[in-house]
C-alpha positions in Angstrom: 11.6 -68.0 -2.9 10.5 -65.3 -0.5 9.1 -62.2 -2.2 11.3 -60.0 0.0 14.4 -61.7 -1.4 13.2 -61.3 -5.0 12.4 -57.6 -4.5 15.8 -57.0 -2.8 17.6 -58.6 -5.7 15.8 -56.4 -8.2 16.5 -53.3 -6.2 20.1 -54.3 -5.9 20.4 -54.7 -9.7 18.8 -51.3 -10.2 21.2 -49.7 -7.8 24.2 -51.3 -9.4 23.0 -50.1 -12.8 22.7 -46.6 -11.5 26.2 -46.7 -9.9 28.0 -48.0 -12.9 26.2 -45.9 -15.4 25.0 -48.6 -17.7 23.1 -47.4 -20.7 19.3 -47.5 -20.1 18.5 -48.1 -23.8 18.4 -51.9 -23.4 16.2 -51.5 -20.3 13.9 -49.1 -22.1 13.7 -51.6 -25.0 12.7 -54.4 -22.7 10.2 -52.3 -21.0 8.6 -51.2 -24.2 8.5 -54.9 -25.4 6.8 -56.0 -22.2 4.2 -53.2 -22.6 3.5 -54.2 -26.2 3.0 -57.8 -25.1 0.5 -56.8 -22.5 -1.4 -54.7 -25.0 -1.3 -57.6 -27.5 -2.8 -59.9 -24.9 -5.5 -57.3 -24.2 -6.3 -57.0 -27.9 -6.8 -60.8 -28.0 -8.9 -60.8 -24.9 -11.2 -58.1 -26.3 -11.4 -60.0 -29.6 -12.4 -63.2 -27.8 -14.9 -61.4 -25.6 -16.7 -59.4 -28.3 -16.1 -61.9 -31.1 -17.8 -64.7 -29.2 -21.2 -63.6 -30.7 -19.6 -64.2 -34.2 -17.8 -67.4 -33.1 -14.4 -65.7 -33.5 -11.8 -67.1 -31.1 -8.0 -66.7 -31.3 -6.2 -68.5 -28.4 -4.1 -66.4 -26.2 -0.6 -67.9 -26.2 3.0 -66.6 -26.6 3.0 -66.6 -30.4 -0.4 -64.9 -30.9 0.4 -62.4 -28.1 3.7 -61.4 -29.8 2.0 -61.1 -33.2 -0.8 -58.9 -31.9 1.5 -56.9 -29.6 4.0 -55.9 -32.2 1.7 -55.7 -35.2 -1.3 -54.2 -33.4 -4.8 -54.3 -34.8 -3.6 -55.3 -38.3 -1.9 -58.3 -36.7 -5.1 -59.4 -35.0 -7.0 -58.9 -38.2 -4.5 -61.0 -40.1 -4.7 -63.8 -37.5 -8.5 -63.8 -37.9 -8.3 -63.9 -41.7 -5.7 -66.6 -41.5 -7.8 -68.7 -39.2 -11.0 -68.4 -41.2 -9.7 -68.4 -44.8 -6.6 -70.7 -44.7 -7.2 -73.0 -41.7 -11.0 -73.5 -41.7 
């Protein structure tokens, strides 16, 4: 699809939400969840970058990103411990 059409649809949905007064709590929740997922992927990227010297590697996929995004640093540490204690 043309990017102009996609942007127009998104703007149209936002205008409709503003006109009909839909609660913004679900939208805020989705926005916060997306930000946490991006932060989780960033945690994993940094772990893989700096952990390469210690041969620490956790793949970046949907499940690991969700775990590291919502649990933060303890989630990343738990995945490293699980990988090296239980799996290997």
